[in-house]
C-alpha positions as CSV (number, residue, x, y, z in Angstrom):
1,G,142.2,82.6,90.4
2,L,144.3,80.4,92.2
3,R,143.7,77.1,94.0
4,G,146.5,74.5,95.5
5,D,146.5,72.4,99.1
6,W,148.7,72.5,101.9
7,S,149.0,69.8,104.6
8,G,146.1,67.6,103.9
9,W,143.7,71.2,103.5
10,D,142.4,72.6,100.1
11,W,142.1,76.1,99.6
12,E,141.0,78.3,96.4
13,A,141.1,82.0,96.0
14,G,139.6,84.2,93.8
15,L,139.5,88.3,92.8
16,I,136.7,89.3,90.0
17,Y,135.7,93.1,89.4
18,S,133.8,93.7,86.1
19,E,132.4,97.4,85.1
20,A,129.3,97.8,82.6
21,E,127.7,100.3,80.8
22,N,124.3,100.8,78.7
23,K,123.8,103.8,76.9
24,D,120.2,104.0,75.7
25,T,119.1,106.4,73.4
26,E,115.6,107.0,72.4
27,G,115.3,109.3,69.3
28,N,112.4,111.1,67.5
29,R,110.6,112.4,70.8
30,Q,109.2,115.5,71.5
31,A,109.9,118.4,74.1
32,K,107.0,119.8,75.4
33,S,109.0,123.4,75.8
34,L,109.9,123.3,72.1
35,F,106.3,122.5,71.5
36,T,104.8,125.1,73.4
37,D,108.1,127.7,71.6
38,Q,106.7,126.0,68.0
39,L,103.5,127.3,68.7
40,M,104.4,130.7,69.2
41,V,106.3,131.0,65.8
42,D,105.3,133.9,63.8
43,G,105.6,132.6,59.9
44,P,105.4,129.2,58.1
45,D,107.1,127.0,60.5
46,A,104.4,127.9,63.2
47,L,103.5,124.4,64.4
48,N,100.2,123.5,64.1
49,P,98.8,121.1,66.1
50,F,95.8,120.0,64.3
51,A,96.7,120.0,61.2
52,G,96.5,116.6,59.4
53,P,99.8,114.6,57.7
54,G,101.8,117.2,55.6
55,G,100.0,120.0,57.3
56,N,103.4,121.1,58.9
57,T,106.7,121.8,57.3
58,Q,109.6,119.9,58.0
59,A,111.3,122.4,60.3
60,A,108.0,122.9,62.4
61,L,108.1,119.3,62.9
62,D,112.1,119.5,63.1
63,G,111.9,122.1,65.7
64,I,110.0,120.3,68.6
65,R,112.1,116.7,68.3
66,V,114.9,115.9,70.8
67,S,117.2,112.6,71.3
68,A,117.3,111.6,75.1
69,T,119.6,109.8,76.1
70,D,119.9,107.6,79.6
71,V,123.4,106.0,80.9
72,R,123.5,103.3,83.5
73,T,127.0,101.9,85.4
74,T,127.4,99.0,87.5
75,E,130.4,97.7,89.4
76,L,131.4,94.8,91.0
77,A,134.0,93.9,93.0
78,L,134.5,90.6,94.6
79,A,137.8,88.9,96.7
80,D,137.2,85.3,98.4
81,F,139.0,82.7,100.3
82,R,138.0,79.2,100.5
83,V,139.1,76.0,102.3
84,N,138.2,72.6,102.9
85,R,138.8,69.2,103.9
86,G,136.7,65.8,104.2
87,D,138.6,64.4,107.3
88,L,139.1,67.0,110.4
89,W,138.0,64.6,112.9
90,S,136.7,60.7,113.1
91,L,133.6,60.2,114.6
92,F,132.5,56.6,115.7
93,G,135.1,56.2,112.7
94,N,133.7,57.8,109.8
95,D,135.3,60.9,108.8
96,I,133.6,65.0,109.6
97,G,134.2,67.3,106.3
98,G,134.1,70.7,107.2
99,A,134.5,73.9,104.7
100,F,135.0,77.4,105.6
101,G,135.7,81.1,103.4
102,V,135.3,84.2,103.6
103,E,134.5,86.9,100.9
104,W,134.2,90.8,100.2
105,R,131.8,92.5,97.6
106,R,131.5,95.7,96.8
107,E,128.3,96.5,94.3
108,E,128.3,100.5,93.0
109,Y,125.1,101.9,89.9
110,F,124.7,104.9,88.9
111,D,121.5,105.3,87.1
112,D,121.9,108.8,84.6
113,R,118.7,109.9,83.0
114,D,118.6,112.6,80.4
115,A,118.2,116.2,81.2
116,R,114.6,116.3,80.3
117,L,114.0,113.8,82.4
118,D,115.4,113.8,85.6
119,G,113.6,117.7,85.9
120,S,117.1,119.5,85.5
121,M,115.4,120.5,82.3
122,P,111.6,120.7,83.5
123,Y,108.5,122.1,81.5
124,T,107.7,125.3,83.0
125,N,106.2,127.2,79.4
126,G,102.7,125.8,80.2
127,P,100.0,126.2,82.6
128,I,101.1,122.9,84.7
129,F,104.5,122.8,85.6
130,D,106.6,119.1,85.1
131,E,109.1,117.5,86.0
132,S,109.5,115.8,83.0
133,D,109.9,118.0,79.4
134,L,109.3,114.9,77.2
135,V,106.2,114.1,75.7
136,G,104.2,110.8,77.2
137,V,107.2,109.9,79.0
138,S,107.5,110.3,83.1
139,A,110.1,111.4,84.8
140,T,112.5,109.6,86.4
141,F,115.5,111.0,89.0
142,D,118.9,109.8,89.0
143,S,120.0,107.7,91.4
144,G,123.0,106.3,92.7
145,A,124.7,104.5,95.3
146,S,127.5,101.6,96.6
147,R,127.7,98.8,99.4
148,D,130.6,97.1,100.9
149,T,130.1,93.6,102.4
150,Y,132.3,91.1,104.3
151,S,131.0,87.9,104.9
152,V,132.5,84.8,106.8
153,Y,130.9,81.3,106.5
154,G,131.5,78.0,107.6
155,E,130.3,74.3,106.9
156,F,130.1,71.0,108.3
157,N,129.4,67.8,107.5
158,V,129.0,64.8,110.7
159,P,128.1,61.1,109.5
160,L,127.4,59.8,112.4
161,I,126.3,56.6,110.9
162,G,128.2,55.8,108.1
163,D,130.2,52.5,106.3
164,A,132.5,51.9,109.7
165,N,128.6,51.7,112.3
166,S,126.1,50.8,109.9
167,K,123.4,48.4,111.2
168,T,120.1,47.0,110.0
169,L,117.4,50.4,109.4
170,A,120.8,52.6,110.0
171,R,122.9,52.1,106.7
172,S,123.2,55.8,107.0
173,L,122.5,59.1,109.1
174,E,124.2,62.4,108.3
175,F,124.1,65.5,110.2
176,Q,124.8,69.5,108.4
177,L,125.6,72.6,110.7
178,A,126.6,75.7,108.6
179,A,126.3,79.4,109.1
180,R,126.9,82.3,107.3
181,Y,127.9,86.1,108.9
182,E,127.7,89.4,107.1
183,N,128.0,92.7,107.6
184,P,127.2,95.1,104.7
185,S,127.8,98.6,105.2
186,D,124.7,100.7,104.6
187,F,122.2,98.2,107.4
188,D,123.0,96.3,109.9
189,S,124.6,92.7,110.2
190,T,122.9,89.4,110.8
191,F,124.0,85.7,110.8
192,K,122.1,83.0,109.7
193,P,122.2,79.0,110.3
194,K,121.2,75.7,108.5
195,F,120.8,72.3,109.9
196,G,120.2,69.2,107.9
197,L,119.3,65.6,108.5
198,R,119.8,62.5,106.4
199,W,118.8,58.9,107.4
200,E,119.0,56.1,105.3
201,P,117.7,53.2,106.6
202,T,118.3,50.9,104.1
203,E,119.3,50.8,100.4
204,G,116.7,52.7,98.0
205,L,115.0,54.7,101.2
206,L,116.0,58.0,102.8
207,F,114.3,60.7,104.6
208,R,115.5,64.0,105.4
209,A,115.0,67.3,107.0
210,N,116.0,70.8,106.9
211,Y,116.0,73.9,108.7
212,T,118.0,77.1,107.4
213,E,117.3,80.2,107.9
214,G,118.0,83.1,105.0
215,F,118.5,86.8,104.5
216,K,118.4,88.9,101.2
217,A,119.8,92.0,100.9
218,P,117.6,95.2,99.5
219,N,119.5,95.7,96.0
220,L,120.7,99.4,95.7
221,P,117.7,100.6,93.5
222,V,115.2,100.0,95.6
223,M,116.7,101.6,98.1
224,N,117.6,104.9,96.5
225,Q,115.7,105.1,93.6
226,G,114.1,108.5,93.3
227,T,110.5,109.5,92.9
228,I,109.1,108.1,89.6
229,V,106.0,109.3,88.5
230,R,103.5,107.4,86.1
231,R,100.0,107.6,84.9
232,I,98.9,104.7,84.3
233,D,95.6,102.9,82.7
234,G,93.6,99.9,84.0
235,I,93.9,100.8,87.2
236,E,89.4,100.5,88.1
237,D,88.7,101.8,91.5
238,P,86.4,99.3,93.1
239,M,84.7,101.7,95.7
240,R,83.5,104.2,92.8
241,A,83.6,102.2,89.4
242,E,80.3,100.5,89.7
243,V,78.4,103.7,90.9
244,T,80.1,106.0,88.7
245,G,81.2,104.9,85.5
246,N,84.0,107.7,85.1
247,P,86.2,106.3,82.5
248,V,89.1,106.6,85.3
249,D,87.2,105.1,87.8
250,L,86.9,102.3,85.4
251,G,90.2,102.1,84.5
252,E,90.1,103.2,80.7
253,T,92.1,106.4,81.3
254,Y,94.9,107.2,82.7
255,R,95.5,107.8,86.3
256,R,98.8,109.3,88.0
257,T,100.7,106.6,90.2
258,T,104.0,107.6,92.2
259,R,107.0,105.0,92.9
260,L,108.9,105.8,95.8
261,G,112.9,104.3,97.0
262,N,112.6,103.4,100.9
263,P,116.8,104.2,102.3
264,N,115.2,102.6,105.4
265,L,114.9,99.4,104.2
266,E,115.8,96.3,106.3
267,P,116.8,92.7,105.0
268,Q,114.1,90.3,104.6
269,D,114.6,87.2,106.9
270,S,113.5,84.0,106.2
271,E,113.0,81.0,107.6
272,T,112.4,77.6,105.9
273,W,111.6,73.8,106.8
274,L,112.1,71.1,104.4
275,V,110.6,67.4,105.0
276,G,110.2,64.5,102.9
277,F,111.7,61.6,101.3
278,T,112.4,59.0,98.3
279,F,112.1,56.0,97.5
280,S,114.4,54.1,94.8
281,P,114.4,50.6,94.5
282,T,117.5,49.9,92.8
283,W,117.8,46.4,94.5
284,A,115.0,45.2,92.4
285,G,114.5,43.8,88.8
286,D,115.2,45.4,85.6
287,W,111.3,47.0,85.5
288,A,111.6,48.5,89.3
289,S,115.3,49.4,89.6
290,G,114.8,52.2,87.2
291,L,111.4,53.6,89.5
292,R,112.2,57.0,92.3
293,F,109.7,58.7,93.9
294,S,109.7,61.9,96.0
295,L,107.7,63.8,98.6
296,D,108.5,66.8,100.2
297,W,106.5,69.1,102.9
298,W,107.8,72.8,102.5
299,R,107.2,76.0,104.2
300,V,108.5,79.8,104.1
301,E,107.9,82.1,106.0
302,I,109.2,85.4,105.0
303,A,109.8,87.8,107.5
304,D,110.3,91.8,106.6
305,E,109.6,91.5,103.0
306,I,111.0,93.8,100.5
307,S,107.7,94.2,97.8
308,L,106.2,96.5,96.6
309,I,102.4,96.3,96.9
310,D,100.6,96.9,93.4
311,N,97.8,99.6,92.9
312,D,94.7,97.7,92.6
313,T,96.4,95.9,95.9
314,Q,96.5,99.8,97.5
315,L,93.0,100.5,96.4
316,E,91.6,97.0,97.5
317,I,93.1,98.0,100.8
318,D,91.6,101.2,101.1
319,Q,88.2,100.1,100.5
320,A,88.7,97.6,102.9
321,L,89.7,99.3,106.0
322,R,86.8,101.9,105.0
323,E,84.4,99.0,104.7
324,S,85.4,97.5,108.6
325,G,85.6,101.2,110.0
326,A,89.2,101.4,110.5
327,G,89.6,104.0,108.5
328,S,91.7,104.4,105.0
329,N,94.5,103.5,103.1
330,P,97.3,106.8,103.5
331,N,98.8,105.5,100.0
332,V,95.5,106.3,98.0
333,I,95.1,110.0,98.1
334,R,91.4,110.6,97.2
335,A,89.9,113.9,96.3
336,P,87.1,115.6,98.4
337,I,83.5,114.2,97.4
338,T,82.0,116.8,94.8
339,P,78.3,116.9,94.7
340,A,78.0,115.0,92.1
341,D,79.7,112.2,93.2
342,Q,77.4,112.3,96.2
343,A,74.4,112.2,94.4
344,Q,75.8,109.3,92.1
345,F,76.6,107.3,95.6
346,D,73.2,108.6,97.1
347,A,71.0,106.9,93.7
348,W,73.2,103.5,93.8
349,N,72.5,103.1,97.6
350,A,68.5,103.9,96.8
351,A,68.3,101.5,94.0
352,N,70.9,99.1,95.7
353,P,69.4,98.5,98.7
354,G,71.9,94.7,100.0
355,D,74.7,96.8,98.0
356,Q,75.4,99.9,99.9
357,R,78.9,102.0,98.8
358,I,80.7,104.0,101.2
359,A,80.8,107.2,99.2
360,V,84.4,108.0,98.6
361,G,85.8,111.2,96.4
362,E,88.3,110.6,93.0
363,A,91.7,108.3,93.8
364,I,93.8,111.0,92.1
365,D,97.3,109.3,93.5
366,I,98.4,106.0,94.5
367,I,101.8,105.8,96.0
368,G,103.7,102.7,95.9
369,Q,106.6,102.4,98.2
370,Y,109.2,99.2,98.9
371,E,108.2,98.4,101.8
372,N,109.2,95.3,104.6
373,A,106.1,93.6,104.8
374,D,105.3,92.2,108.3
375,L,104.6,88.9,107.6
376,T,104.4,86.3,104.6
377,E,103.6,82.1,104.9
378,V,103.7,79.7,101.5
379,E,103.1,76.3,102.0
380,G,103.1,73.4,100.3
381,W,104.5,70.1,99.1
382,D,106.6,68.8,95.9
383,G,106.0,65.3,94.5
384,S,108.3,63.8,91.9
385,L,107.6,60.2,90.3
386,V,110.7,58.7,87.4
387,W,110.3,56.0,85.9
388,A,113.1,55.0,83.6
389,M,112.3,51.6,81.8
390,P,114.6,49.0,80.9
391,D,115.7,48.7,77.6
392,T,113.5,47.2,74.9
393,A,113.2,45.9,71.6
394,A,111.4,49.4,70.8
395,G,114.1,51.3,72.6
396,Q,114.1,52.6,76.1
397,F,111.3,55.3,77.7
398,T,111.3,57.1,80.3
399,F,108.5,59.0,82.1
400,R,108.4,61.7,84.4
401,T,105.6,63.5,86.2
402,D,106.7,66.5,88.4
403,V,103.7,68.2,90.9
404,T,103.9,71.0,93.1
405,R,100.5,72.0,95.1
406,M,100.7,75.6,97.0
407,T,98.1,74.9,99.8
408,D,99.1,78.6,102.2
409,Y,100.3,81.6,100.9
410,M,99.5,85.0,103.2
411,R,101.0,88.2,103.3
412,Q,101.0,89.8,106.5
413,L,100.7,93.7,105.9
414,D,100.5,96.9,108.0
415,L,97.3,98.0,106.9
416,A,95.6,94.7,106.1
417,P,96.4,91.0,105.9
418,I,95.9,89.6,102.0
419,D,95.2,86.1,100.8
420,V,98.0,85.5,97.7
421,L,96.7,81.7,97.3
422,R,95.3,81.9,93.2
423,R,94.7,85.4,93.4
424,N,97.0,87.3,90.5
425,G,98.5,84.6,88.7
426,Y,99.5,82.4,91.8
427,P,98.4,79.1,91.2
428,E,97.2,75.8,93.5
429,W,98.6,73.8,91.0
430,R,101.0,72.9,88.7
431,T,101.9,70.0,86.6
432,T,104.6,68.3,84.1
433,V,104.4,65.2,83.0
434,S,106.5,63.9,80.2
435,L,107.7,60.9,78.3
436,D,111.2,60.0,76.6
437,W,112.1,57.9,73.8
438,T,115.4,56.3,73.2
439,Y,116.1,54.2,69.6
440,R,119.5,54.0,69.0
441,A,120.0,57.7,67.4
442,F,116.8,58.7,67.4
443,R,114.9,60.4,70.2
444,A,111.2,62.0,71.3
445,N,109.7,63.6,73.8
446,A,105.9,64.7,74.8
447,T,105.8,66.9,77.6
448,M,102.1,68.4,79.4
449,R,103.0,71.2,81.0
450,Y,99.4,72.1,83.2
451,V,98.7,75.2,85.3
452,S,95.5,75.5,87.6
453,E,93.1,78.4,87.7
454,V,93.6,82.5,89.7
455,Y,91.3,85.1,89.8
456,D,92.1,88.4,88.7
457,T,91.8,91.6,91.2
458,S,91.1,94.5,88.1
459,L,87.9,92.5,86.7
460,T,85.1,92.7,89.7
461,Q,81.2,92.8,89.6
462,S,78.3,91.8,92.4
463,T,78.1,88.3,93.9
464,S,73.8,88.8,93.2
465,I,74.8,88.4,89.1
466,E,75.1,85.1,88.0
467,G,78.1,83.9,86.1
468,P,81.6,82.6,85.9
469,G,83.5,84.0,88.4
470,I,85.9,83.3,92.0
471,V,84.0,84.3,95.1
472,V,86.1,85.5,98.0
473,G,85.0,87.9,100.8
474,D,82.2,90.0,99.5
475,T,83.8,90.0,95.7
476,K,83.1,88.2,92.6
477,Y,86.7,88.3,91.0
478,W,87.2,87.2,87.3
479,Q,88.3,83.6,86.5
480,V,91.2,83.2,84.9
481,D,90.9,79.3,83.5
482,D,93.9,76.6,83.7
483,W,96.0,76.2,81.2
484,T,97.3,72.9,79.6
485,V,99.9,73.0,76.9
486,Y,101.3,70.2,75.0
487,N,105.0,70.1,73.1
488,L,106.5,67.3,71.1
489,T,109.8,67.4,70.1
490,F,112.3,64.7,67.6
491,G,115.6,64.2,67.1
492,Y,118.4,62.5,65.3
493,D,122.2,62.6,66.6
494,F,124.7,61.4,64.1
495,S,127.3,60.5,66.0
496,E,127.8,56.6,65.3
497,F,128.4,58.0,61.3
498,S,132.1,58.9,60.4
499,G,133.5,61.2,58.6
500,M,132.3,64.6,59.0
501,A,128.5,63.6,59.8
502,S,129.2,62.8,63.0
503,G,129.1,65.9,64.9
504,L,126.1,66.8,63.6
505,D,122.6,66.4,65.1
506,L,119.2,67.7,64.2
507,S,116.5,68.3,66.1
508,A,112.4,69.5,65.4
509,G,109.3,70.2,67.8
510,I,106.2,72.0,68.2
511,R,105.2,73.7,70.7
512,N,101.7,74.3,72.3
513,L,100.9,71.5,69.3
514,T,96.8,72.2,70.4
515,D,97.4,76.2,69.7
516,E,96.1,77.2,73.3
517,D,95.5,80.8,73.3
518,P,95.9,82.4,76.9
519,P,93.1,82.5,79.2
520,F,92.5,86.1,79.1
521,A,93.4,88.4,82.3
522,D,92.8,92.5,82.5
523,E,96.3,92.8,82.4
524,S,98.2,94.8,80.0
525,F,99.6,92.0,77.5
526,G,95.8,90.8,78.3
527,Y,97.1,87.5,80.3
528,F,99.8,86.4,82.9
529,T,103.0,86.6,81.6
530,R,104.1,84.8,84.6
531,L,101.8,81.9,83.9
532,H,100.9,81.5,80.4
533,N,102.2,83.2,76.8
534,P,100.6,84.2,73.6
535,Y,102.9,82.1,71.1
536,G,100.4,80.0,69.4
537,R,101.5,76.6,67.9
538,V,105.1,76.9,67.2
539,Y,107.0,74.7,65.1
540,W,111.4,74.7,65.3
541,F,114.0,73.0,63.9
542,R,117.3,72.9,65.1
543,I,120.6,71.8,63.5
544,G,123.4,71.7,65.7
545,Y,127.3,70.3,65.1
546,R,130.2,69.3,67.3
547,F,133.7,69.9,66.6
């Protein structure tokens, strides 16, 4: 990169190129075609799949074993040029600043799967064709793509009121205007503005408001990846589970799912509103001057959000459409209703007059494709309180608390709207409270982290059954309890010592002091990974040294 100045302008230019290759080789896999061939061997090296340990010769086992290698390459090239100046013009005696830039960016990737996984060496030796020739591994096809993007952007900072013309209740008033234009090679160009306003009526009190339009381009894999077939357990069918009790309907065995890329994806567009204030009485006495309080309301609307509807939600959408008489979900492929199915539904409806069920066939495939959802709306509040207390004989203490409350999270889909708030790992409340202490070379910190309860849509029961749960509409879902974790940290800094010891720093702590288990959820690991962790109480110690 290069940087310099010219006629009052500061400028900077840069050029970046990076390339990465990741080769992933997995050994000791079994090939289906070789497995079948080894069964047909005439002699002592024939494979016996029913033999216990030591029941097959080494040659028989070696005859079915293979290694599979996937190679993924990515490339990124970027060139940009930026200029800025703090005194473009003068307005009411205050300087207007500006910054501008241009950028070119090229992205490229190629995902080269092993021949036994990408369909070029499919399994054809048996009665059922499979694109994957590896036992226990579903097929994933090769994919690759590239994109060139050209961008232009600029920003103005306009101080309507500043040091030159401040007045009572108008210490400062600033307006910000910014915009960015992007022209990618694989979808339409876009132009997005940003407006901001900051008003400081008096020292220590600041009001702010922002309106921002943004966009997010779909990444190359979600547009260009091939068909991915997965057989997954744990997917309960809400329309059949209680009626049939079949393992596949209860999610106790594997169900076929298909994931598709979408070359017709468009960028997701967003609008963000933020209004808030910060109060920091730096002019007050010693005990109040370290106080800072802020509160912000925000709202985000995302049009054409790039999303992949999960399998459980696909089944719920199918249920909602069928029960409302609006049709069915085309992404849930069901087998025809068999006589046994009809008999089970008839028996259920006769025994449960208050809980009638529509007869449906088994879900034999659930199709998921990255799509542009109609609209996503998220709204909430952020609050923060920090109090840095003055030094005392016992040291210096700093108290901090941060609270986020999400009041609305709604996704409007083509098929049906979904209220996401508290659903599958999106809590209403998040809170962090901490206390820091420093005394000479000693330091300590105590922190509490809290997330409120959510519900898990993969575990349901009738609302007529008493017991814990969260009722949404006519369905009672499993309640995933709230979670509170406490952490402690202690440290000592040797910088006041002389000699080599001055660079030493020791710290130790305890995470999850009360050894809280993650609340149970019907997920792959038994909990929501975005909210909780399974580590339990953890003791740690660190030695650091500064040279």
